[in-house]
Wavefront OBJ file of the C-alpha trace (Angstrom):
o trace
v -0.082 -0.108 -0.135
v 1.541 3.216 -0.707
v 2.355 5.852 1.752
v -0.056 8.938 2.614
v 1.982 11.813 2.280
v -0.361 14.616 3.171
v -2.114 15.082 6.449
v -5.726 16.486 6.804
v -4.262 20.020 7.928
v -1.757 19.776 4.677
v -4.991 19.045 2.536
v -7.017 21.978 4.100
v -3.619 24.340 3.671
v -3.312 23.521 0.134
v -7.214 23.852 -0.548
v -7.087 27.271 1.081
v -3.664 28.286 -0.984
v -5.531 27.309 -4.353
v -8.470 29.266 -3.551
v -6.515 32.380 -2.277
v -4.717 32.199 -5.736
v -7.868 31.592 -8.081
v -9.360 34.450 -6.432
v -6.941 36.851 -8.635
v -6.888 34.888 -11.649
v -8.858 32.854 -14.144
v -6.220 30.053 -13.858
v -7.540 26.762 -12.234
v -4.853 25.056 -10.286
v -4.886 21.490 -9.634
v -2.645 19.551 -7.265
v -1.411 15.963 -7.243
v 0.952 13.988 -4.838
v 1.848 10.415 -5.638
v 4.080 7.853 -3.954
v 5.754 7.316 -7.341
v 5.271 7.709 -10.953
v 6.247 4.179 -12.162
v 6.969 0.773 -11.043
v 10.491 0.617 -12.666
v 10.271 -3.246 -13.326
v 12.193 -2.654 -16.688
v 15.032 -0.957 -14.420
v 14.993 -3.826 -11.830
v 15.128 -6.353 -14.509
v 18.222 -4.356 -16.384
v 20.188 -4.646 -13.131
v 19.486 -8.033 -12.349
v 20.528 -8.986 -15.966
v 23.578 -7.156 -15.735
v 24.649 -8.807 -12.269
v 23.745 -12.214 -13.946
v 26.043 -11.618 -16.996
v 28.851 -9.950 -14.876
v 28.487 -13.465 -12.852
v 28.945 -15.435 -16.029
v 31.630 -13.295 -17.108
v 33.736 -13.867 -13.939
v 33.242 -17.626 -14.283
v 34.210 -17.622 -17.811
v 37.382 -15.587 -17.128
v 38.255 -17.970 -13.987
v 36.684 -20.780 -14.164
v 39.469 -23.017 -12.231
v 39.180 -20.306 -9.395
v 35.372 -20.461 -9.137
v 35.129 -24.177 -8.910
v 37.772 -24.079 -6.705
v 35.833 -22.045 -4.119
v 32.791 -24.334 -4.844
v 34.848 -27.376 -4.046
v 36.007 -25.752 -0.943
v 32.618 -24.950 0.023
v 31.253 -28.158 -0.461
v 34.324 -29.950 1.276
v 34.614 -31.936 -2.451
v 37.288 -34.235 -3.129
v 36.530 -33.472 -6.742
v 39.540 -33.289 -8.936
v 38.096 -32.594 -12.292
v 34.622 -31.021 -13.410
v 32.992 -32.379 -16.410
v 31.972 -29.426 -18.971
v 28.243 -30.409 -18.370
v 29.013 -29.981 -14.692
v 30.775 -26.684 -15.282
v 28.272 -25.397 -17.573
v 25.355 -26.153 -14.888
v 27.235 -24.376 -12.260
v 27.450 -21.458 -14.344
v 23.950 -21.218 -15.147
v 23.015 -21.771 -11.597
v 25.551 -18.775 -10.723
v 23.804 -16.566 -12.956
v 20.127 -17.539 -11.880
v 21.110 -16.982 -8.230
v 22.611 -13.662 -8.899
v 19.619 -12.702 -11.049
v 17.100 -13.540 -8.434
v 19.407 -12.146 -5.323
v 19.338 -8.878 -7.268
v 15.469 -8.770 -7.820
v 15.131 -9.398 -4.182
v 17.533 -6.848 -3.264
v 15.436 -4.444 -5.046
v 12.419 -5.093 -2.855
v 14.178 -2.445 -0.630
v 12.657 0.680 -1.767
v 15.487 3.195 -0.829
v 17.793 0.906 -2.700
v 15.730 0.433 -5.825
v 15.265 4.110 -6.112
v 18.675 5.002 -5.837
v 19.821 2.488 -8.359
v 17.666 4.120 -11.134
v 19.378 6.464 -13.360
v 18.173 10.065 -12.621
v 17.417 10.815 -16.390
v 14.999 7.950 -16.129
v 13.514 9.357 -13.191
v 12.825 12.613 -14.678
v 11.464 11.480 -17.738
v 8.952 8.846 -16.168
v 7.861 11.834 -13.585
v 7.282 14.038 -16.713
v 5.525 11.404 -18.690
v 3.067 10.719 -15.751
v 2.509 14.418 -14.978
v 1.440 14.967 -18.432
v -0.562 12.047 -18.566
v -2.483 13.332 -15.217
v -2.781 16.867 -16.617
v -4.754 15.465 -20.004
v -7.039 13.442 -17.954
v -7.853 16.079 -15.126
v -7.144 19.371 -16.255
v -6.363 19.787 -19.752
v -9.065 21.394 -21.949
v -11.399 21.184 -19.043
v -11.704 24.875 -18.043
v -13.632 27.390 -20.205
v -10.264 29.306 -21.429
v -8.008 26.512 -21.249
v -6.278 27.979 -18.034
v -5.818 24.836 -16.172
v -2.370 24.208 -14.635
v -1.115 21.112 -12.577
v 1.362 21.184 -9.788
v 2.498 17.353 -9.797
v 4.570 16.153 -6.758
v 6.419 12.730 -7.016
v 7.789 11.607 -3.608
v 9.751 8.581 -4.423
v 11.676 10.333 -6.979
v 12.181 13.524 -5.387
v 10.794 15.553 -8.409
v 8.213 17.691 -9.205
v 6.525 19.056 -12.628
v 4.271 22.168 -13.406
v 2.260 21.522 -16.489
v 0.122 24.271 -17.912
v -2.952 24.531 -20.336
v -2.757 26.127 -23.743
v -3.771 29.873 -22.933
v -1.035 29.760 -19.918
v 1.594 27.756 -21.608
v 1.356 30.232 -24.738
v 1.982 33.217 -22.654
v 4.401 32.145 -19.976
v 8.014 30.540 -20.448
v 8.575 27.288 -18.834
v 11.674 28.948 -16.976
v 9.073 31.222 -15.162
v 7.983 28.453 -12.724
v 11.525 27.834 -11.363
v 10.797 30.050 -8.487
v 7.710 28.181 -7.807
v 9.533 24.953 -7.784
v 12.360 26.681 -5.681
v 9.878 27.713 -2.934
v 8.043 24.400 -2.988
v 10.963 22.021 -2.910
v 12.727 24.358 0.052
v 9.732 23.054 2.035
v 9.402 19.658 1.041
v 13.328 19.119 2.072
v 12.362 19.836 5.243
v 9.441 17.348 5.525
v 6.464 20.021 5.052
v 4.996 18.715 1.966
v 1.767 20.821 2.489
v 3.573 23.886 3.224
v 5.833 23.207 0.151
v 2.375 23.008 -2.051
v 1.206 26.017 -0.708
v 4.245 28.036 -1.414
v 4.597 26.636 -4.902
v 0.583 27.576 -5.435
v 1.284 31.210 -4.160
v 3.997 31.640 -6.665
v 2.103 30.114 -9.466
v -1.055 32.305 -8.566
v 1.165 35.459 -9.067
v 2.038 34.292 -12.448
v -1.665 33.480 -13.146
v -2.931 36.681 -11.939
v -0.533 38.436 -14.313
v -1.204 36.770 -17.661
v -4.776 35.248 -16.888
v -6.674 37.940 -14.367
v -9.890 36.818 -13.223
v -12.949 37.781 -14.985
v -16.289 38.808 -13.789
v -18.183 35.527 -14.709
v -15.430 33.052 -13.650
v -16.401 30.197 -11.809
v -14.327 27.197 -9.872
v -14.054 24.512 -12.775
v -11.688 22.147 -10.899
v -11.405 21.007 -7.135
v -9.301 23.009 -5.041
v -8.088 19.901 -2.523
v -4.932 18.168 -3.414
v -5.122 14.645 -4.994
v -3.017 12.042 -3.445
v -2.637 9.067 -5.531
l 1 2 3 4 5 6 7 8 9 10 11 12 13 14 15 16 17 18 19 20 21 22 23 24 25 26 27 28 29 30 31 32 33 34 35 36 37 38 39 40 41 42 43 44 45 46 47 48 49 50 51 52 53 54 55 56 57 58 59 60 61 62 63 64 65 66 67 68 69 70 71 72 73 74 75 76 77 78 79 80 81 82 83 84 85 86 87 88 89 90 91 92 93 94 95 96 97 98 99 100 101 102 103 104 105 106 107 108 109 110 111 112 113 114 115 116 117 118 119 120 121 122 123 124 125 126 127 128 129 130 131 132 133 134 135 136 137 138 139 140 141 142 143 144 145 146 147 148 149 150 151 152 153 154 155 156 157 158 159 160 161 162 163 164 165 166 167 168 169 170 171 172 173 174 175 176 177 178 179 180 181 182 183 184 185 186 187 188 189 190 191 192 193 194 195 196 197 198 199 200 201 202 203 204 205 206 207 208 209 210 211 212 213 214 215 216 217 218 219 220 221 222 223 224 225 226
């Protein structure tokens, strides 16, 4: 079961920040917090295959040494291994190393430490865009939806904006919001971090898509936790 990152107080804090930001703009802010953006099974399999291949490489380079160690461990009087026995040992070692590496990656901190940063960033971005398309894109009258997405295990965040905002605001503008958010999150204050980012996003939205007289709240203010 995924960990819960937001308390009830955090959810209230975020909802209030969204309401305050939307009070001065036509923008609609959606916040999503998720434990992780992907299962990374392909990465786990890749590491396990690499470890298995390295075991085979070591065996093929130093067969006498490896077989000698096995003799010592088994307390065997064997003098010579047949080719079939040697191949069986090699296959057994590869399978053992593969299984051990898969089991080790059940330790979540180790698993996520082993994932290359570019892969984490790409998966988080893909999932943020996917959630935005489902939950916010073109769901507002003026296409003014914006998603603040936080993926906790990967230690990454994304801000995705709908067409009316993206066409006016360069991606670099959201850097201040990211900085404000991550400063709090590093200290374990997830709700405060989201609220700080929402405040900065609200300033940008107020400047580019000011609130209209007939503006209504079209998307939920409370954060969504997945």
